[in-house]
C-alpha angles and dihedrals in degrees: 000000000000123000137193125192113218102206127218110257090019115200130219087263090055090050092052090049091051091049091052092047092048094046089053088060098041097262135112141191110262103238092200093066116068122169130167124180138171091281096048139270125338120204134199117218131197139178116277109247129003111351097074090048089059092068101284104144097204130230126289114220114199127200110284095020123137113218124207131200112202098187093274112034140030116226140163109262117241114258113260115259110273095017113147116237110244 
């Protein structure tokens, strides 16, 4: 299992690191979806190549999310037990 923490108020350096991590697992940031909120940028990611074109909507990663790659899919990790919602 591989994980990546998408920080709140992510910088350009954070974005480049996420893009490298995703590419290493066959995923990419969807450049057509741009969202910025009070806690920082959110990104939508999708598989590189064909799968996303077949109706797969992609995955929205919000500020502060931890993303997991399980060898097949990328998903947002469940919040730890007892974590306060922010």
